[in-house]
C-alpha positions as CSV (number, residue, x, y, z in Angstrom):
1,X,-35.4,-37.1,-54.1
2,X,-36.1,-33.3,-52.8
3,X,-37.7,-32.5,-49.3
4,X,-40.8,-30.5,-49.1
5,X,-39.3,-29.0,-46.1
6,X,-37.3,-25.8,-46.5
7,X,-33.7,-25.9,-45.5
8,X,-33.5,-25.0,-41.8
9,X,-30.9,-22.3,-40.8
10,X,-29.8,-21.3,-37.3
11,X,-27.7,-22.6,-34.5
12,X,-27.8,-26.0,-33.0
13,X,-28.4,-26.4,-29.3
14,X,-24.7,-27.5,-29.0
15,X,-23.6,-24.5,-30.6
16,X,-25.5,-22.2,-28.3
17,X,-24.2,-24.1,-25.3
18,X,-20.5,-23.9,-26.4
19,X,-20.9,-20.1,-27.0
20,X,-22.6,-19.7,-23.5
21,X,-19.6,-21.5,-21.9
22,X,-17.1,-19.5,-23.5
23,X,-18.8,-16.2,-22.8
24,X,-19.1,-17.4,-19.2
25,X,-15.4,-18.0,-18.7
26,X,-14.7,-14.4,-20.1
27,X,-17.1,-12.9,-17.7
28,X,-15.6,-14.7,-14.8
29,X,-12.1,-13.7,-16.0
30,X,-13.3,-10.1,-16.0
31,X,-14.8,-10.3,-12.4
32,X,-11.6,-11.8,-10.9
33,X,-9.7,-9.0,-12.7
34,X,-11.9,-6.4,-11.2
35,X,-11.5,-8.0,-7.6
36,X,-7.8,-8.0,-8.0
37,X,-7.8,-4.3,-9.0
38,X,-10.1,-3.3,-6.1
39,X,-7.6,-5.1,-3.7
40,X,-4.6,-3.3,-5.4
41,X,-6.3,0.0,-5.0
42,X,-7.0,-0.7,-1.3
43,X,-3.2,-1.7,-0.8
44,X,-2.0,1.3,-2.4
45,X,-4.3,3.6,-0.4
46,X,-3.3,1.9,3.0
47,X,0.3,2.2,1.9
48,X,0.1,5.9,1.1
49,X,-1.6,6.4,4.5
50,X,1.2,4.6,6.3
51,X,3.9,6.6,4.6
52,X,2.0,9.9,5.8
53,X,2.2,8.6,9.3
54,X,6.0,7.6,9.0
55,X,6.7,11.0,7.7
56,X,4.7,12.8,10.4
57,X,6.4,10.9,13.1
58,X,10.0,11.3,11.6
59,X,9.2,15.1,11.2
60,X,8.3,15.6,15.0
61,X,11.7,14.1,15.8
62,X,13.3,16.1,13.4
63,X,11.7,19.4,14.2
64,X,11.9,19.1,17.9
65,X,13.9,22.1,19.5
66,X,16.3,19.6,21.2
67,X,17.8,16.7,19.4
68,X,15.7,13.5,20.3
69,X,17.2,10.9,22.6
70,X,19.0,7.9,21.1
71,X,17.2,4.9,21.3
72,X,13.8,3.3,20.4
73,X,10.2,4.8,21.1
74,X,6.9,3.2,20.1
75,X,3.4,4.7,19.9
76,X,0.1,4.8,17.9
77,X,-1.6,7.3,15.7
78,X,-5.1,7.4,14.0
79,X,-4.7,8.6,10.5
80,X,-7.2,8.1,7.7
81,X,-9.7,6.6,9.9
82,X,-7.2,3.8,10.6
83,X,-5.2,2.9,13.4
84,X,-1.3,2.6,13.1
85,X,1.5,1.5,15.2
86,X,4.8,3.2,14.7
87,X,8.5,2.5,16.0
88,X,11.1,5.2,15.9
89,X,14.6,4.4,16.3
90,X,17.1,7.3,17.0
91,X,20.7,6.6,16.2
92,X,23.6,9.1,16.8
93,X,26.1,9.5,14.0
94,X,29.6,10.7,14.0
95,X,30.0,13.5,16.8
96,X,26.5,12.5,18.2
97,X,25.2,15.7,17.1
98,X,23.8,14.3,13.9
99,X,21.3,11.7,14.4
100,X,19.6,9.0,12.2
101,X,15.7,9.0,12.5
102,X,14.2,5.5,11.2
103,X,10.5,5.1,11.4
104,X,8.5,1.9,10.8
105,X,4.6,2.1,10.6
106,X,2.4,-1.0,10.8
107,X,-1.3,-1.6,10.5
108,X,-3.5,-3.4,12.9
109,X,-2.4,-6.7,11.3
110,X,1.2,-6.1,11.9
111,X,2.0,-5.5,8.2
112,X,4.9,-3.0,7.9
113,X,3.4,-0.7,5.3
114,X,5.7,2.6,5.8
115,X,9.2,3.4,6.6
116,X,11.0,6.6,6.7
117,X,14.5,7.6,7.3
118,X,15.8,11.2,8.0
119,X,19.2,12.4,9.0
120,X,19.0,15.5,11.5
121,X,22.0,17.5,11.5
122,X,23.2,19.9,14.1
123,X,21.2,22.6,12.2
124,X,17.7,20.7,11.0
125,X,17.6,23.2,8.1
126,X,20.1,21.2,6.1
127,X,18.5,17.5,6.8
128,X,18.0,14.9,4.3
129,X,14.7,12.8,4.0
130,X,14.8,9.5,2.3
131,X,11.2,7.4,2.0
132,X,11.8,3.7,1.3
């Protein structure tokens, strides 16, 4: 027997709730991805600044008029609005006129974010720099 009511069309409440749940999961995944991206960019920025500090400290020892004294030196520097702790190790090579300059840079949390190694020959114009 035919009904007097027209056929109802549309979504049921269950279908709408399932669609909202799927959309919510996708939105949460995108928010987490954005947070990871922001943290990654901040780490890259911090690492780049640390590398610049390491390069500057190594160049100071490299361009000094007199070869640096062998041994370890520590210090601090402000670069990019951040405080950095650096350690420089000078190691004589061969006839002791050539020296190896190793610099390690840490942030205030103690994480090593920058390293630089340079070789200073008797004539600094012929040096080799290696960033690690």
